[in-house]
DOROSE-886402 format. One record per residue (C-alpha): x, y, z. Coordinates in steps of 0.1 Angstrom, whole numbers, plus 5000, padded with zeros to 4 digits. Layout:
XYZ;...
end
This chain:
625816276131;623616326102;623816626080;621516736052;622716706017;623917056001;620817055980;618317066009;618017336034;616517326069;615717696073;612117716076;611618056059;612717876025;609617666027;607517956018;609818125992;609117885963;605017905968;604618235973;607518395954;606418685934;607418755899;607619095884;607218985847;604018755856;602118755886;600218435897;596718455907;597818415944;600218705944;597818925962;597318665991;600818636007;600718476041;602218706069;603018426090;606318536101;604918806122;603318536145;606018256141;609318326155;611918106141;614418226165;612618106194;612217756176;616117736169;616717796204;615117476216;617517286196;620517356216;624117306199;626717106218;628717416222;625817616241;626317636280;623717526303;622917866316;622517976278;619917696272;618017816302;617818156293;616618036257;614017836273;612918116297;612518346267;610118056250;608418076282;607918416282;606618486250;602818546245;601118216237;599918156200;596318116194;595117756188;593517876154;597018036143;598917706153;596417506132;596617756102;600517776104;600817386105;598517346076;600217626054;603617486062;602217116051;600817266020;603917476011;606117176017;603916975992;603917255966;607717335970;608216975958;605716965931;607117305919;610217145915;608816935889;607617235866;611217285860;611317005835;609917075799;606216985795;605616645776;603016815755;603217165740;600317395735;599117445699;599917725681;597718035681;594918025659;595517665646;592817405644;589117475647;587417655675;584317415680;586917105676;589017275704;586017345726;584916995723;588316845732;587716725767;591616655769;592516995759;595017145788;595017485775;593517625808;595917475831;599317405815;600217775820;599317775856;601917725885;601517395905;600517575935;597617735914;596517375903;596417265939;594317535947;591817495920;591417125926;590817185965;588217475958;586517265932;586416955956;585117175986;582217315961;581116955954;580016935993;576317045989;575717056026;579017276033;577817516006;574317556017;575517616054;578417846043;576418196048;575218056085;578717926094;580218266084;577518456106;578118206135;581918256132;581218646134;579018616162;581618436181;584418656173;586118386150;586118606120;589918576119;590418196112;587618226089;588718466067;592118326068;590818036052;588518186026;591318446017;593318156007;591117925990;587818065975;589118435975;592318345960;590418135933;587618375924;589218725931;591818925917;592819085951;591619365975;592219685956;592219745919;596019785918;596219445932;594519305898;596719465875;599219165873;596318915869;594819135841;598119145822;598718755827;595118725809;595918935783;598818745775;596718445766;594418685747;591618735772;590619065785;589219165818;586119295833;587519475865;584819435892;584319615926;582419345943;580519545968;576819535967;573919555992;570619375998;567619406019;568719126044;571119246069;570319606070;570919726105;568320016105;567219996140;567220326160;567920536131;565720786116;564820826082;567121116078;570020926095;569420626072;569320856041;572621036050;574120686060;573320546024;574320876004;577520856022;578420536012;577120565977;579420875972;582520665987;581720365963;581420595938;585120725943;586220345943;584320315910;586120595896;589420435905;588320105892;587720265857;591220465859;592820105865;590719915837;591820215813;595320085815;594719795793;592519865763;589319695756;588919655796;585619705811;584519835846;581619665861;579119865882;576219725907;573720005910;572819865946;576119975958;575320345940;572220405962;569820275991;568419925985;565320066002;564920335974;565720075943;563019835957;560520135959;561120255927;560919905912;557619865929;556220195914;557520125880;556119755881;552719875895;552720155866;553319895839;550619685854;548119945852;549019995816;548219665808;545019645828;543719965810;544519835775;541219635771;541719515736;545119395747;546919505713;549719655736;548720035730;546120265745;543920515734;544020915742;541220845768;543120565783;546320745785;544321035805;543120755828;546520615833;548020955843;545321035867;546220715886;550020855891;550520985925;550721355914;549121395878;549221785879;552921915870;551922285867;549422425890;549022725865;548122465837;544822245837;545121865837;543621835804;546222075787;549021885805;547821535793;547421665755;550921785757;552321455772;550021235746;551421435719;555021365727;554420995733;552420935703;555720975680;554120795648;550821015652;548420725650;546320825680;547920535702;550620485727;552520165736;554220095766;557720165753;556620525742;554820565775;557720475796;560020715776;557720985779;556620945817;559720885833;561620915868;564721005844;563221325830;563221635852;560221735835;557921415844;559621315877;557421505901;554321295886;555721025909;555721245941;553421105968;553020855995;553520475988;549920395994;548020725983;547120625949;546920325924;550420365916;552820365950;554120715949;557720825962;558321095988;560421405980;563521255996;563520955976;563021185942;565921355952;568021075962;566820895928;568521205910;571821175929;571820825917;571620955882;574121235888;576620955902;576120735874;576521005845;579721135863;581220795860;579820735825;581621095814;584820945828;584520615812;583720785779;586920995782;589220715790;587420475765;586520215790;583420035787;580920005815;579019675825;575819725847;575219405865;571719275869;570919185905;567919055924;564419085907;563219335933;565819565924;565819515886;563119755873;564720035888;568419915877;567119885842;565520215840;568820385849;570620135825;568520235796;568720605802;572420575803;572120395768;569920655754;572620925765;576020745755;575220475729;573920725704;576620795684;578620575659;581920475675;584620245661;585020105696;581520025702;578720105727;580120265760;577220105784;576019745784;573019605803;572619255818;569619025813;569118705835;567618465812;566518235840;563818495848;560418405829;560218765817;563818825807;563418745768;560418985767;562319265782;565019195759;562819235728;561119555742;564219695748;565619665715;562619815701;563220105725;566720135713;565820135677;563120415681;565220645703;568320575680;570820425702;572720065702;571419815725;574519625740;573119325762;575019095783;573018775786;573718535818;571318255833;571318425867;573118425898;570218475924;568018175921;568318035956;567418395974;564818465947;562618155950;563318175989;561618525990;558818435967;558018115988;558218346021;556218646006;553718395988;554718555952;555018365921;558418195913;560118425889;562318175878;561917965846;560417605855;563617375852;566717395838;565817285801;563417605803;566417805814;568417685784;565617755759;565218115773;569218185771;569418025736;566218245724;568018545736;571218485716;569218385686;567318695687;570418935691;572118745661;569218785638;569019135642;572819165633;571918965602;568919175596;570719455598;573519325578;571119235548;569719585552;573419765547;574419545516;570919555499;571419515462;574919645460;577919435450;580619595472;580119445506;583119565521;582019935522;578519815540;580119545562;578519495596;580919645625;581019785660;580320115643;577120045622;575619735644;572219815662;572919555688;576119415704;575919075723;578018965752;577418575759;578518535797;578218175803;579917875817;577817635798;579917485770;577117375749;576017735748;579317875740;579817615711;575917685697;577018045696;580317985678;578517765653;575618025648;578418285641;580218075615;576617985599;575918385597;579318465587;580218695618;583618695622;585318705657;587418995647;584319225642;583819245679;579819215676;579918905698;581918875729;582318585755;582818595792;583418395822;584318435857;587718415871;588518105885;585817915864;585717735829;589317825821;589317555793;586617765775;588118105778;591718015770;590517825739;588518135729;591518355735;593818135714;591218165684;591018545685;587418565698;586618835722;586718685754;586618875788;587318745826;585318905853;588219005880;586519095911;588019265939;587419435972;587919376010;587519016020;584519096044;582719306015;583119015989;581918746008;578318745992;580218735960;582018405970;579218235987;577118265952;580218155933;579717825954;575917845958;574417965929;577117775903;576517445923;575417305894;578517415873;580917335900;579617015912;579916885879;583417015871;584716665866;586316745833;588117035850;589216845880;590516575854;592616815834;594216945866;595016625876;596516515841;598616815839;600016725877;600616375863;602316525832;604616735853;605516425873;606216205842;608416475827;610416495863;610916115862;611916145826;614416405834;615816195865;616115865844;618516075818;620516245845;621015895862;622615755830;626615735835;628415955814;631015695796;634715815807;636715835772;640515745778;642816035768;645015975740;648816045737;649916395736;650516525703;653016795694;652316995661;
end
């Protein structure tokens, strides 16, 4: 009779232990995704089928009857369990290889040159600290993302599965692949272990509750406008409470951010209408500026105000008197001219004094109006955001306002700039509190960035800008095509690269200009050095493009901007481009990982974008996949050497004669 060697166990639960073991000192990225297979897989019943010789026939029949009476396991669960056992078995064997010492040790912190290390395509700094299970997961997800057809059909396949009530197996697969790769967990507390692990590698975190809303998929049938408003306000209040918990969790680790999506904080219908109104007003300003110098005269200012839905603020005050007061307030340099920046700062939805100017029906004037309930909801949005900003200021947790679809963006920017003016206006050694995001693949992004810098300078606050290429290209172009609109996306990848690089250069140039202004003609540069407390701008380079990261580091060295100053930060999404993140962290740069979380059914849109919108990145991660494979081979080689050493017989030394002292 064959018996297993002492080192081998046939107990099924041990198959899972090495894979999903959770360490109290170092949690892996999969620590939040423990399978609950034992609830559906009864090992006692399986063992009853393998009767020992000592079992009697009645005992065997009883055992068989017990199994037959048990409820049938669904087919998808059987497939899932079998796949998991196979994966777990393979991972168990591979994990044994990690017990051997690595063949190549990691570089010492801060050694070498960051540019050289970033260009090193054989550096395994981003994978060498991962468990074997995590390496296998990354290879699987990266491979899946290279299948263009699968990525394109993912949204439809998920919708079809939900309509057929097949969500459990689909979510089971997503949870153990894409969710485990790109998300930190289902709650903020789930992410603490991941954040701590990143911190040990010199990487900070941006905690992101990945709940957002879009116009597609809104089920508004058979609901009155009052019911729809109540529904969105209730949801927004609930999300605000969750964001508050997110800020509290992020504050546990210094220098962390909490990310906010404005579409989750209000009705997407309202944000779309506000964007339409603000865009129409800016277009009217450009049209009425006949000499195209970017400014309007007092007469042109008066014409523009009369185009607003409710041009009269006070029934007891004449229209001309009211316009005179607004023009005097907007004309800050008293040259008799007002540009768009001063106009938008004066006549704004963010001011209680002028909000009622926008009261009216959507098509009742040259500029679409907002009904009274819309204005009330917009005010509620501002109150929610200000409450969260007050909490963030108290806990010293910075807030990152994410960019979203272009048909929401003007409203989002309006809120973000309003908050910057309130909370980024006091010099702080920790830097500005509010960051806004610019999607540089949009044709108007660079112009808006420059315009917002001018506005910040005039109104006395710091412009903190996160630059991304963009994450909504597919949906943006689809919508533009369906509605017959101009494509808002840059024409080609090279145009996007040029826009992104121009945005980075603009922000760096403003830092250097201010540094030269501080130094002036003095010899003591230490007393006038550029810092988070003195710089008019702070730049966050959020990019998976290695060339962009290297280019920014080179520019920083040329301009003598040190990483320790904290004026330039870098960021990548969790589960992507770890070689860049870990290299920057090793060299002391301000590097951050977005750590998204949320219930899996809420983060599905985020996960689809990670596969869909970043297909050019993930489809080209040949280097990443090569590094993963090289690391696995290294562990195989280390185990092989170890086995060979252990196989060498120890020579037996004969004992000598006993000696008596």
